[in-house]
C-alpha positions in Angstrom: 0.0 0.0 0.0 1.3 3.4 -0.9 2.3 5.6 2.1 0.1 8.4 0.7 -2.9 6.3 1.5 -2.0 5.7 5.1 -4.5 6.9 7.7 -3.2 9.9 9.7 -3.1 8.0 13.0 -3.2 10.7 15.5 -6.4 12.0 14.0 -7.9 8.5 13.6 -7.2 7.7 17.3 -8.6 11.0 18.4 -11.8 10.2 16.5 -11.9 6.7 18.0 -11.7 8.1 21.5 -14.4 10.7 21.0 -17.7 9.8 22.5 -20.2 8.6 20.0 -17.7 8.2 17.1 -16.2 5.1 15.6 -18.1 2.8 18.1 -18.7 -0.9 17.4 -21.9 -1.4 15.4 -22.5 -4.9 16.8 -22.5 -6.2 13.2 -19.5 -8.3 12.2 -17.8 -7.6 8.9 -15.5 -10.4 8.0 -12.2 -10.3 6.0 -11.5 -6.6 6.5 -8.2 -5.7 4.9 -5.8 -3.3 6.8 -5.7 0.4 5.9 -2.2 0.7 7.3 1.1 -1.1 6.6 2.5 -3.5 9.1 5.6 -1.5 9.6 7.1 1.1 11.9 6.2 3.9 9.5 2.7 2.4 9.1 0.8 1.1 12.2 3.9 1.8 14.2 3.3 5.6 14.0 -0.2 5.3 15.6 -0.7 7.5 18.6 -2.2 5.5 21.5 -3.4 6.7 24.8 -3.9 5.0 28.1 -7.0 6.1 30.1 -5.5 4.9 33.3 -2.3 6.9 33.9 0.4 6.0 36.3 -0.2 6.9 40.0 0.9 10.3 41.2 3.7 8.7 43.3 5.1 6.7 40.3 8.0 7.7 38.2 6.9 9.0 35.8 3.8 10.3 37.6 0.3 10.6 35.9 1.7 9.3 32.7 -0.8 8.1 30.1 1.6 7.6 27.2 1.9 4.4 25.3 4.9 3.5 23.2 5.0 1.1 20.3 8.2 -0.7 20.7 8.1 -2.9 17.6 6.0 -3.9 14.6 6.6 -7.1 12.6 4.7 -9.4 10.3 4.6 -13.1 11.2 2.5 -16.2 10.9 1.3 -18.7 13.4 2.4 -22.4 13.1 -0.9 -23.0 11.5 -0.1 -20.5 8.8 -2.3 -17.6 9.8 -0.5 -14.3 9.0 -0.6 -11.4 11.5 1.0 -8.1 12.3 2.4 -8.1 15.8 2.4 -4.7 17.5 4.3 -4.6 20.9 3.3 -1.9 23.3 4.9 -0.5 26.5 2.6 1.2 29.0 4.4 3.0 31.8 5.9 2.0 34.0 6.4 -1.6 32.7 3.3 -3.1 31.2 4.0 -5.0 28.0 1.0 -5.7 25.8 1.3 -7.6 22.5 -1.5 -7.2 20.0 -1.6 -9.6 17.0 -3.7 -8.2 14.1 -4.7 -10.7 11.5 -3.7 -9.7 7.9 -4.4 -11.0 4.5 -8.1 -10.4 4.8 -8.4 -12.9 7.7 -9.7 -10.6 10.5 -13.1 -11.8 11.6 -14.1 -8.4 13.0 -13.6 -9.4 16.7 -11.1 -9.1 19.5 -10.1 -11.8 22.0 -7.9 -11.0 25.1 -6.2 -14.1 26.6 -5.7 -14.1 30.4 -2.6 -15.2 32.2 -1.8 -17.7 35.0 -0.4 -17.5 38.5 1.4 -14.1 38.9 1.7 -13.9 35.1 5.0 -12.1 34.3 5.3 -13.1 30.6 3.7 -12.2 27.3 3.4 -13.9 24.0 1.4 -14.1 20.8 -2.2 -15.0 21.3 -1.8 -17.8 18.7 -5.2 -19.6 19.3 -7.1 -16.3 19.0 -5.3 -15.3 15.8 -5.8 -18.8 14.3 -9.6 -18.1 14.7 -9.3 -14.8 12.9 -9.5 -12.7 16.1 -7.3 -9.8 17.1 -5.3 -11.6 19.8 -4.1 -9.7 22.9 -1.8 -10.8 25.8 0.0 -9.0 28.6 2.7 -9.6 31.2 0.6 -7.5 33.6 3.5 -5.1 34.3 6.4 -7.2 35.6 8.7 -10.0 34.5 8.8 -13.4 36.0 6.3 -15.6 37.9 7.4 -14.7 41.4 5.1 -12.5 43.5 8.1 -10.3 44.6 6.9 -7.4 42.5 4.1 -6.9 45.0 6.5 -5.1 47.4 8.8 -2.2 47.1 12.6 -2.8 46.9 14.6 -2.2 49.0 12.2 -3.4 51.6 10.7 -0.8 53.9 8.6 -2.3 56.7 5.2 -3.2 55.5 5.4 -1.4 52.1 3.5 -2.7 49.1 4.2 -1.4 45.6 0.7 0.0 44.7 1.6 0.7 41.1 2.7 -2.8 40.2 0.0 -4.3 42.3 -2.7 -2.3 40.5 -1.1 -3.1 37.1 -1.4 -6.8 37.9 -4.8 -6.5 39.5 -6.7 -4.6 36.9 -4.9 -1.9 34.9 -3.1 -4.1 32.4 -6.2 -6.2 31.6 -8.3 -3.1 31.1 -5.7 -1.6 28.7 -5.7 -4.8 26.7 -9.2 -3.9 25.6 -8.7 -0.1 25.4 -5.4 -0.3 23.3 -6.5 -3.3 21.3 -9.6 -1.5 20.1 -7.5 1.7 19.4 -5.1 -0.4 17.3 -8.0 -2.0 15.4 -9.4 1.4 14.6 -6.0 2.6 13.3 -5.2 -0.6 11.4 -8.6 -1.6 9.9 -10.4 1.7 10.1 -13.0 0.4 12.5 -13.1 -1.1 16.0 -14.1 -4.7 16.7 -17.7 -5.4 16.5 -17.3 -7.6 19.6 -14.7 -8.0 22.3 -14.2 -11.3 24.2 -12.2 -12.5 27.2 -10.8 -16.0 27.5 -9.0 -17.0 30.7 -8.4 -19.7 33.3 -7.2 -19.4 36.8 -5.6 -15.9 37.1 -7.1 -15.4 33.7 -10.5 -16.2 35.1 -10.0 -13.7 37.9 -8.9 -11.1 35.4 -12.0 -11.5 33.3 -14.4 -11.3 36.2 -12.6 -8.2 37.5 -13.2 -6.5 34.1 -16.9 -7.3 34.3 -17.0 -5.8 37.8 -14.8 -2.7 37.3 -14.9 -2.0 33.5 -18.2 -3.5 32.3 -18.0 -2.0 28.9 -14.7 -3.5 27.9 -15.9 -7.0 26.9 -19.1 -8.4 25.5 -18.5 -12.0 26.4 -16.3 -13.8 28.9 -15.2 -17.4 29.1 -14.1 -17.9 32.8 -12.5 -21.1 33.9 -11.4 -22.0 37.5 -11.2 -18.3 38.4 -8.7 -17.2 41.0 -11.2 -14.9 42.7 -11.2 -14.6 46.6 -7.4 -14.2 45.9 -6.6 -13.2 49.5 -8.4 -16.3 51.0 -7.9 -19.2 48.7 -4.1 -18.6 48.3 -3.8 -18.3 52.1 -5.7 -21.6 52.2 -3.2 -23.2 49.8 -0.5 -23.3 52.6 -2.9 -25.1 55.0 -2.0 -28.6 53.9 1.7 -27.9 54.6 0.9 -26.5 58.1 -1.2 -29.5 59.0 1.5 -32.0 57.8 4.4 -30.1 59.4 2.6 -29.9 62.7 1.1 -33.4 62.8 3.9 -35.4 61.2 6.9 -33.2 60.9 7.2 -34.1 57.2 5.1 -34.3 54.0 3.0 -37.4 53.4 4.4 -39.6 50.5 2.7 -39.1 47.2 1.7 -42.7 47.0 -0.2 -42.4 50.2 -2.0 -39.3 49.1 -3.1 -41.1 45.9 -4.2 -44.0 48.0 -6.5 -41.8 50.1 -7.9 -40.0 47.0 -8.7 -43.2 45.2 -10.3 -44.6 48.4 -12.5 -41.5 48.7 -13.6 -41.8 45.0 -14.4 -45.5 45.4 -16.4 -44.8 48.5 -18.6 -42.1 47.0 -18.6 -43.0 43.3 -22.1 -44.4 43.3 -23.7 -41.4 45.0 -24.7 -39.9 41.6 -26.1 -43.2 40.3 -23.2 -44.0 38.0 -20.1 -45.9 38.9 -17.5 -44.3 36.7 -14.7 -43.1 39.1 -16.1 -39.5 38.8 -17.6 -37.5 41.6 -20.5 -35.4 40.3 -21.2 -34.1 43.9 -17.9 -34.2 45.7 -19.1 -31.9 48.4 -21.6 -34.6 49.4 -18.7 -37.1 50.0 -17.8 -37.3 53.7 -15.4 -40.2 53.4 -12.9 -40.2 56.3 -9.8 -42.3 55.9 -9.4 -42.5 59.7 -12.5 -44.7 59.7 -11.3 -47.0 56.9 -9.6 -50.0 58.4 -8.7 -51.3 54.9 -6.1 -48.6 54.4 -5.5 -47.0 57.8 -3.5 -49.4 60.0 -2.0 -48.8 63.5 1.2 -50.5 62.3 1.6 -48.5 59.1 4.9 -46.5 58.9 5.9 -43.5 56.7 7.7 -45.9 54.4 4.7 -48.1 53.8 3.2 -46.9 50.5 0.1 -49.2 50.7 -1.4 -47.8 53.9 -1.9 -44.8 56.1 -0.9 -44.4 59.7 -3.7 -43.0 62.0 -1.8 -39.7 62.1 -1.5 -39.5 58.3 -5.2 -40.3 57.9 -6.1 -37.6 60.4 -3.9 -35.1 58.5 -5.5 -35.9 55.2 -9.0 -35.4 56.8 -7.9 -32.0 58.0 -6.7 -31.1 54.6 -10.0 -32.0 53.0 -11.9 -30.1 55.7 -10.0 -26.9 54.9 -8.4 -24.3 57.1 -10.0 -23.6 60.5 -9.3 -21.1 63.2 -8.1 -21.8 66.7 -11.7 -22.5 67.8 -12.4 -24.8 65.0 -14.4 -22.3 62.8 -14.0 -22.8 59.1 -12.0 -20.1 57.3 -12.1 -21.4 53.8 -12.9 -24.5 51.7 -10.6 -27.5 51.4 -9.7 -29.5 48.4 -12.5 -31.8 47.2 -12.2 -35.5 47.6 -11.2 -36.8 44.2 -8.8 -33.9 43.5 -5.0 -34.8 43.6 -3.5 -33.8 46.9 0.1 -33.5 45.8 -0.4 -30.1 44.3 -0.7 -28.4 47.7 0.3 -31.3 50.0 3.4 -32.2 48.0 7.0 -32.4 49.2 7.3 -28.6 49.0 4.7 -25.9 49.4 3.0 -24.4 46.4 5.3 -21.4 45.5 2.5 -18.9 45.1 1.2 -19.7 48.6 4.6 -18.8 50.0 5.0 -15.6 47.9 1.5 -14.6 49.1 2.9 -14.2 52.6 6.4 -13.0 51.9 5.7 -10.2 49.3 2.0 -9.4 49.7 1.1 -9.9 53.4 4.3 -9.4 55.5 6.7 -7.8 53.0 9.5 -10.0 54.3 11.3 -12.3 51.8 12.8 -14.2 54.8 9.4 -15.2 56.1 9.3 -19.0 56.7 6.1 -20.8 56.3 7.2 -23.2 59.0 6.4 -20.4 61.5 2.7 -21.2 60.9 0.8 -23.5 63.1 -2.9 -24.4 63.5 -2.8 -22.1 66.6 -1.6 -19.0 64.7 -2.9 -19.8 61.3 -6.0 -17.7 61.7 -4.0 -14.5 62.5 -2.1 -15.1 59.2 -5.3 -15.7 57.3 -6.9 -12.4 58.6 -3.7 -10.5 57.9 -3.7 -11.7 54.3 -7.3 -10.6 53.9 -6.7 -7.2 55.4 -3.6 -6.5 53.4 -4.5 -8.0 50.0 -8.2 -7.8 49.6 -8.5 -4.0 49.0 -6.3 -4.4 45.9 -7.0 -7.9 44.6 -10.7 -8.3 45.4 -12.3 -9.8 42.4 -15.6 -11.1 43.9 -17.8 -8.1 43.7 -21.3 -9.7 43.0 -22.8 -6.5 41.5 -22.5 -7.3 37.8 -25.6 -5.2 37.0 -23.7 -2.8 34.7 -22.1 -5.7 32.7 -25.6 -7.3 32.5 -27.0 -4.0 31.3 -24.3 -3.7 28.7 -25.6 -7.0 27.2 -22.6 -9.0 28.4 -22.7 -12.8 28.7 -20.6 -15.0 30.9 -19.9 -18.8 30.7 -18.0 -19.9 33.8 -16.8 -23.4 34.6 -14.7 -25.1 37.2 -13.3 -28.6 37.4 -14.5 -30.4 40.5 -11.1 -32.2 40.8 -9.2 -28.9 40.8 -6.0 -29.5 42.8 -5.1 -25.8 43.3 -8.2 -23.6 43.5 -11.2 -24.8 45.6 -14.2 -25.0 43.3 -16.7 -24.2 46.1 -15.3 -20.7 46.0 -16.5 -20.3 42.4 -19.9 -21.6 43.3 -20.0 -19.2 46.3 -19.4 -16.3 43.9 -22.1 -17.4 41.5 -24.6 -17.7 44.3 -23.6 -14.2 45.6 -24.3 -12.7 42.1 -27.7 -14.4 42.0 -28.5 -13.2 45.5 -27.3 -9.6 44.8 -29.2 -9.1 41.5 -32.3 -11.1 42.5 -34.7 -13.2 40.5 -33.1 -16.5 41.4 -31.0 -18.8 39.2 -33.5 -18.5 36.3 -32.8 -14.7 36.1 -29.0 -15.1 36.4 -29.0 -17.8 33.7 -30.3 -15.3 31.2 -26.8 -13.8 31.0 -24.5 -15.8 33.3 -24.2 -19.6 33.5 -21.9 -21.7 35.7 -20.9 -25.3 34.9 -19.1 -27.9 37.1 -16.9 -30.5 35.4 -16.6 -33.7 37.3 -13.1 -35.2 37.4 -11.4 -32.3 35.7 -8.4 -30.8 37.3 -7.1 -27.2 37.3 -8.0 -25.7 33.8 -7.7 -29.2 32.2 -6.5 -32.7 32.9 -7.8 -35.4 35.2 -9.9 -38.5 34.7 -13.0 -36.6 33.7 -14.1 -35.8 30.2 -12.5 -32.5 29.0 -14.0 -29.3 27.7 -14.9 -29.1 24.0 -14.8 -25.6 22.5 -16.4 -23.8 25.3 -15.3 -20.4 23.9 -17.5 -20.8 20.9 -20.5 -21.2 23.2 -19.8 -17.6 24.5 -19.6 -16.2 21.0 -22.8 -17.9 20.0 -24.6 -16.6 23.1 -23.4 -13.0 22.6 -24.0 -12.9 18.8 -26.8 -15.4 18.1 -28.6 -15.3 21.4 -28.1 -19.1 21.8 -27.7 -19.7 25.6 -25.7 -22.9 26.3 -28.2 -25.3 27.8 -25.3 -27.8 28.1 -21.6 -27.8 27.4 -20.0 -30.9 25.9 -17.0 -32.7 27.3 -15.1 -35.7 25.9 -12.3 -38.1 26.8 -10.7 -41.0 25.0 -11.0 -44.2 26.9 -8.0 -46.4 27.5 -9.7 -49.4 26.0 -10.8 -47.6 22.9 -13.8 -45.4 22.3 -14.8 -42.1 23.8 -16.6 -40.9 26.9 -18.8 -37.9 26.3 -20.8 -36.1 29.0 -22.9 -33.0 29.1 -22.2 -30.2 31.7 -25.4 -28.6 33.0 -25.9 -25.0 34.1 -25.6 -24.9 37.9 -27.5 -25.8 40.0 -28.6 -28.5 37.6 -26.6 -31.7 37.3 -26.3 -34.4 34.6 -28.4 -37.4 35.5 -28.2 -40.8 33.9 -31.4 -42.0 32.2 -30.9 -45.5 33.4 -30.4 -47.1 30.0 -27.7 -47.0 27.3 -24.0 -46.5 27.7 -22.9 -44.2 30.5 -20.1 -43.1 28.1 -22.6 -41.4 25.8 -23.8 -37.9 26.6 -27.1 -38.7 24.9 -28.1 -40.8 27.8 -27.9 -38.0 30.4 -30.2 -35.1 31.0 -30.0 -32.0 33.2 -31.9 -32.1 36.5 -31.9 -29.9 39.6 
């Protein structure tokens, strides 16, 4: 394209930002060719603006500038061509926007969420392969450690509010704002629809956008969301506290697996189908201390095929979840059926340790072994007090997002080994209670699904999600609410298990005839 035909980007972006101008029409035009070249002189000269400047105490203060650090054409491994525009938002947020070229843009934008503490950025390949503008961010820091949460050198009790806010919400909001600005500059129009796709931290990020910036996205796919950040991460250290205090050492992985398998076997038939999957794990009350087939007085730490009474009692405490000194429950435990070695392994889960060191006590030398069942509650309360004001992502008032016409599909694996799925259900119930009308009203725009046997984001013995993201798009654009979501898993002996997931509080119920590996033989029932 000749340079004389390039859009004057500063003007184009000013128009895009003006109220009432260059707004999405809601009608999708496919195959729109770029108006600008994929080069530094082309799209690289666009003037972009952040609507959330740096904090007054940040260097530079009150800075809303955005720098384009590089522009390059590339292609995904599947052969989809795109123009990659790398952005730097002060002080350190990196956002990569991949713009489909060659007439492949589908008129939509898809932001992809991160995991853990994030800290890295790449090309949103899956989004681009689907024809979407694909956006990713490192959330304002490098590396997966939580150390960015405190100032360095370490003053006593000093968080880094800029980097914490960049991680909590600023970077994710700017993914939408700047992605739409680039679309306007590159194609001459903004996306007709913008979507969020994220699991774990990515799920928390998406819900935070619906709560705080309800106009950013039209549809959200939310998986295993890391909401209640202050509480569930504090709860992730509980298994180590229990084992250290009760046994002085971790429980061997083989013993943890033995207890998990025994719990599944004991409760498997509760849902009417014996398939090694717990559809209602919260109804399972199996206690290994009462199971004489695996808990033996003579069992030692070296015996892989049994549990000692102390080991059985520790596992029961892990399943029950953290409690205060007076026995009051503080948060949920892992579900029976979820692997225990993620949090009760030979070493603590790193994020759970960083949570205390860099976000609660601001002390890199803090040792998790200082915790006991007697003082655990004081730590739990301190984490809530210090972290919740910044990281809270469980505001149930989604009325503005609902009013915007937004749709949410949320799901959580019931064998999640890192994030307790009951916390996600708790949030869905809170939204329903806050907005009123019962589940029927909430399901008009927000549906939650529970996936038996599925671990954190994926994996496990349960059938796995099949193209859940398309269900969000169809709901937003076609008005087709997902009455079920489909899951599938290849069977070791050949064949495939398929199962429907039902909108909570409904559950899949076997009809009583036909193969239990066929989704057609299940229906949704309260």
